[in-house]
N, C-alpha and C positions, 0 to 999 in steps of 0.2 A: 561360591558360584559353582554350578554344575559343570562338569567337563564337557567340552564340545565333542559331539559324536559325528563321525564322518563315514560315509560309504564311498569306497573307491572301486570303480568298475573299469576293468582293463583286461583284455585277453592275454596280456603279458604281465599279470599282476605279480608273479613270482620274482620277476626282475626288479620290481619296485620295492622289495622288502627293506633294503637299506634306507630308502626315503621314509618309509613308514616308521621304522625304528627311530630315526632321527626326530620325527614329529611326535612320536609317542613320548619321547624324553622331554618334549616341550609341554606335555600335559594333554595332548589330544587323544581321543579314543577312535579306533578304526575297526570297521568291518570291511572285508574285501570279497570281491566276486569277479569272475572272469567272463561274464556274458550279460547281455541286456535283459534277457527274459528272467533269469534268476534275480537280477537286480530289482526288477519290478515287483517280484514277490516279496523281497526283503523290505522294500519301501512301504508296501501295503501293511506289513506286519510290525514294522519298527518305526521309531521316530528318529530322524536324522536332522542335523543342523546344516550340513553341506553335503553335496554329492560331487565327486570328481568322476567325470565320464569320458571314456575314450571314444573318439569319433569313429574309428575304423575297427570294427569287431565283426567276426563271423556271426551268422544268424541275423538277428535284428541289429541294425547299425546304431551308432551312437545318436544320430539325429532322430531316428525312429524312436529310440528309447526316450530321448528328450521329450518328444511330443506326448508320449503316454505319461511320463512323470508329471508333466505340467497339468495333465487332466486329473491325476491322482492328488497331487500336492502343488497347487499353483504357485505358492509362495516359497517353495523350497529352493534355496540358492544352488545353482548348478554351475560348475566350472568345466567347460569343454576342453579336452586335451586331444590334439591331433597332430599327425605328421604332415598333413596337407596345408599348404600356404595358399591354396586356391581361394580367390576372392569369393567365389560362389559358396564354398563351404562356410567361410566366415560369416557371410550374409545370412545363410540359412540358420546358423547357430545363434547369431545375434537376434535374428527375427524370432527365434524360439525363446526369447527373454532369458538368456543366460546371465549369470552374475559376472563371469570372467571368461577369458579365452587364452589358452596357452599352447605354444607350438613345441612339439617334441624335438629333441630330447629335453626334458625338464630336469632341473636340479632341486634339491630339498629347499633351498632358500627361495626359489620361485614359488614353490607350493606354500611355504610359510607366509610369504608376502601376500599371496592370494587369500589365505585364511585371515590374515590381519585386516585386509581390505574389507572382507565380508563380515567377519564376526566382531572385530575389535574397532572397526572404523568409527562407530558412533562414540565409544568411550574415548578413543584417541582424539577425535575432533573436539569433543566436549572438554577434555583436559587441556588441550592446546588453546582453545578459545578462552577458557577460564584464566589460564596463565597469562595470555595476551592482554585480557581486560584488566587483570590485576596490575600489570605494568603500566597501562595507560590511564588507570583510574586517577592516580596522583596528578598526572599531567593535565587531564581534563579539569580536575578540581581547581588547580592553580589558574587555568585559563578562565574558568567561570568567574572567579573572583578578581579577575583583572579588568582592565578597561577595554571591553570588546567593541568593535564596530558592528554595524548591521550585517556586513558580509561575514564577519567572524562568528557572529551568533548563528548564522545559517550553517556554517561549517561545524560548530559545536552540535547543533541539532542533528545534522546528518550523521555525525560520528556516533551520537547516542542511539540513533535509530539503527545504525549498522550493528552496534553491540547488542541491541535488543533482539535483532533478527538472528545474529550469530548465537547468542546465549539461549535462544529457543531450543537449540539442540542439546543443551546441557541439562543434566538432572540435578545440578548443584543449586538448591533452592537459596542457599545463603548468598550466592552471586546474583541471583535474580533480585533478592532484597536489596543488595548493595547498589545495583544499577537503578532500581526503582527510587531509592533514596537520593542517588546522585541526580537523577532526572528531576525529582521534585525540587532539589536545591537549585538546579539550573533554571527551572521554571520560576522559582521565587525571585532569583536575581534578574531573569529576563523581564518579569513583570515590572520590577523597579526601573529597569532600563527603558521600557516602553513609557512608563509614567513620566520619566524625566525627559524623554526625547520627543514624544509623539506630537505635542503642540508645536514645538519648534520645527520639526520636520515639515509639517503641513503649512507652516507660515514662512518657510524658506530661510530660517535663521540657523539651520544646522546642516553643514555640508555632508554629513554622514547619511543623509536621507536615502533610504532604499527605494527600489521600484515598488509602487503601490498598485492597488486595484485599478485606480483611474488612469494610471500611466502604463500599465503592462502591455496593452495591445499596441500602443504607440511605440514602446521601446523594444518589444519582442516580436510582435506579429507583423507589423508594417514593414520592417526590413526584409522579412521573408517574402512578402508580396513584391517588394521592389527588386529583390535579387533574382526572382524567378523570370524577370524580363518578359520576353515574348513567348515563353513556354506555354504550351496549351494545357499542361498538367494543372489540375486544380490543387488548392491547399484546403485541407479539412482541419478546422479547429473544433475539437471535441472537449466540451466542458462537462466533466463528471462531477455533479454537485456534491460537495462535502467530502472530497477525496483527500485524505491526509497523506503526507509524504511517506509514512511507513506503509500505507496501503498501496501507494504507487510501487514501492520497492517489492511488495509481495506479489503484485500482478505482473511486474516487468518480465519475469522469466517466461510467462505465457506468450508474451509478445515477441520475445527474442527469436522465435522461430521464423518470424515474418519481417521483423524490422531491426535496424540498428539504431541504437540510441545516439543520435547526433549530438544533442545537448541535454544535460540533466540539470536544470536550473530551478531556482525558487524565487518567489516574490512575497511581499508582505500584504496581507489582507488589511483593508481599512477597518476601523471600528464603527459600529458593532460588526463582529464577524458573523453576519447573517446574510441570507440570500437577499432580503429586501434592500439592504444597504450595499453590500459588497458586490453583488452581481449587477445590479443596476449601475453602479459606479463603473464597473469593468466595461460594460457595453457602451455607456455614454461617454467614457473618457473624462468624466467630471465627478466631483464630490457631490454627495446627496443634496446639500443646500444649493449647489450650483444647478443641479438638475431641476430642483423645485422652482428656482428663479427663472431659469432659461427655458425650460420645457414643463410648465406647470401641468399641462394636460397629460404628461406621462408619469407624474409622481403622485402616489397615494400615501398619505401620511399614516402614522400609527393609529390614530383614533378614527380613521375613515373605514367604512365597510369596503369589501371587495379585495381581490387579489392584489398583492403588492408588486408583482413582477409580470404584469400583463403586457408591458410595452418594451420588452427587451429588443425585439426586432426593429422597432421604430428608433430606439436609442442607438442601436448599431448603425442604422442608416444615417442618422445625424452625425455620428462620429466620422464615418467614412467621407461624408460630404464636407465636413468641417476641415478635413485634411486634404481635400482635393483628390481623393482616391475614387475614381470613376470606373468601377468594375462591376460585372455581374456577380451577385452574391445571393446566398440563401440563408435562411434561419429556420431551424427545425427544433422543436422541443418535444422530447419523448418522456411521457409521464407514466406509461404503463406498458405491459408486455405486447399487447396488440399493436400499439403504435411503433414499438421497436421492430416487430416482425414486418410490418408494412414498409418501414424505412429500409430494412435490410433487403427486401425484395426489389426495391426501386432505387437503390443507392446510385446505380450508374446513370440514372436520369439527371443527377446533379453535376455530372462531369462537365457540362457546358458552362458552369459558373467558375469564376476564378477563385472565389472564396465561399466555402460552405461551413456554416456554424451549426453544430449539433449540441444541444444541451440535454444531457442524460441525467435524469433525476434519481436514479435508483439508489445510490449510496445515501442520499439524504432521506429517502423514504425508509431505507433500512434502519438508519439511526433513530428515526421517530418511531418506527414500528417496534424497535427494540424496547422502547419505553412502554409501549401500549400492550404488546403481546408477550405473554409469559414464555412461550416456546422460543421466541427470538431472544429473550433475556437469557435463557439457558444456553442457547447456541452461541451467543456472543457475550460471555460473562467477563471477558477481559480483552486486552489489546490483541493478544495472540489469536484468540478465537474470532475477534472482529475482523482481523486481517484474513483469516482462513475463510470466513463466510463471504467476504468481498471477493476473494479469489475464485471461490466455487461459483459465485453468482456470475462473474464475468465469463468464465469458461463455458457456461451454459446459456449465455444471454445472446440476444440478437446483436448486441454491440460487438461481441467477439466475431460474429459472422461478418459484420460490416467492416471491421478492421482487417480481417483476412482478405475480403474482396478488394479493399483499397490497396493492400500490399500487392495483390496479384496484378493490379493495373498500374503499379509504379507510382502511387500517389503519396506525397508527403503528408504527414499527420502531426498535429500539435495536440497534446493532451494536457489539460490544466483543470483548474477548479476555481471556486470563488472564496472558499473558506474551508477550514478543517473542523475538527471537533475534539473534545476532551472528555475523558471519563471522570465524572464529578463524584466527589467523595465527602466533601465537608460542607455542611449547611451554614449559611450566614444569614442571620435574622435581619429582616427589613420590614418596615411598615409603609404602606402606600395607600392612596385612595383608589376609587374605582377606575379612574382614568389612567392609572399607571400601566405601562406595558406589561405583557404577560411572560416575556422570555425569562428563562431561569438564569441566564448569564449576563444580562444587562437589564437595566430599568431606566425609563424616562418618565417624567411626570413633574408636577409642581409641588407635591406635598410628600416627598420621600423622607423617611426617617431611618438612619443607619449609622453605624460606627464608621467614621471617615477613614480610620486606620485599616479597615478590612476591605476597602474598595478602591478602585481608580475613579476618582471623582472629577467631573468636568461641569462646573457650575454654569458656564456660558457655552452652550453647544456651538455657537457660531465660531468659536476658536478652533474647533475641529471640523468645521464645515458640515454640521448636522442641522437639519431643520428644527425649529422650535414649535411645539404644539401650543404652548402658552408662553407669555412673556417671562414667567418665572420658571419655566421648565429647565431641568438639568438632566444630565446623563450620569449614570454610574455603571461601572463594569466590574464583574467578578474576576478574580485572579486565580492563576494556577488551577487547582481542581475544586474550587469553591462553587457553590450554587446558592441562589437566593431562596429563602423560605419565609413565609409569613407566619407570625405567631399563632394565628388561628389554625386549629387542627394541625399543629406543628409536627407532631410525631408521625402522624399518618403521611403527611406531605413529604417529610424527609425519607421515610422508609420507601415510599413509592418511587422517588426520583434518584435516590442514592445509587451509585454504581451504574448509572446510565450515561450514554454519550450525548453531550449537549454542545451548543455553540452560541456565540454572541459575545464572549468575554475575551480575556487576555491570557494566552498560554502559547507556548511554542507550537503546539499541535494545531491550534486554530489559526494563528497568524502567519506562520511560515509555511508556504504551500507550494506544490510542484508546478513547474512549467516545463514540459518535456517536448523536445523536437525529435521526431522519428522519421527515418528514411527507409523505404522498403529494401529488402535484400534482393 
């Protein structure tokens, strides 16, 4: 590795020779100069890794020099050193995007620490993260293969996501591979857990039952409405379609400027983990077969034409009425940029309602677009890139403007979703007739042919409260990172969909999803 080269600018530079000699013994290289104007000439002619800059110098001051340096080399780290403890000077320096700020007199160890923070921070953090994960790897592995409850599985998934985010900063590819393999192992065991538990959960014979799509509003949202009492402040429920827990963790820092995270919880999506089933269930407070029976006018089956989620507002109304919640409420669905901008411009008009539900479909559109558009495939070719793309979108979206406005008006916000998605890698062959559903992660139909060991099979959909299209219809769900592929034109089909984000099946990423309560700062 090349030695770090530093420019130290101070009108009393001769008095700092002992400091420089100490740091040179540590392997750092120094150029020194005693005024800002000559420093600017040196920066234009040479390449430096860090600049130490005295704030109080004759001629052009340190702050003036800082401004010009940032025009010449915007990304060059600068450590401002000054005798002044005035808040104004600190604010001006920090406003100039400095890397650190030191008060004279400084000692060599302070300088060394500043250099470590700037130059070595990345590698130090990476090494510490790798070491920490190596220590927890064995513990997580033991827990995965134990008898975990639904709550404990959510804890495991949160910890794996935490390590995934922390190891993003590490260049150790071997640790990335180890985490990926451990996550796959966890998903394999989790899928078995769902297979063994899901039917019993829904039929009330398993006390370990988690909160599901059809119970989450009753369990999580209604208490917030009740606790708000006579407060005139509205509550906003924002459902970002297809938002995984790791994507929530990626966008959370953007929102921390305006909100405190009051609660960071999860719930389980029902199967299939798709909008048609999970979101309708969420707003109705009922399982799909119950919606079909109780409100047939609001349910569109697999083999019928038309949108499958056109009656979410009506289903929400029936849910509130069923629980005797007589409040003013609104429902808004945002499907494109223009609709988002219009909502952002008029968001305060909704403040007369006690509850406002906003469904924001962008993340779902992004996952589908990623399959269809080559440029999106390149931008989001793995989980890290997918999170980054989601974060970039939010920061420049009307939704971000909406959230800032709500914070400014002291409005509490709940952010959640209806299901997640998983990056599919392994094709599983299946044969079906023309009436079989088209989703890559689940299939329903009457003439499905498959290897029962490769899927989660439910021969009687009624046991998991799903409608039957035909008397002999069954459901099968893909597991972990599998996806279904037909034998016809198999290689083309596999190549087209492999390494894309899909939903509908069973995986930690699809099933365990965020329910976040925010309060404005």
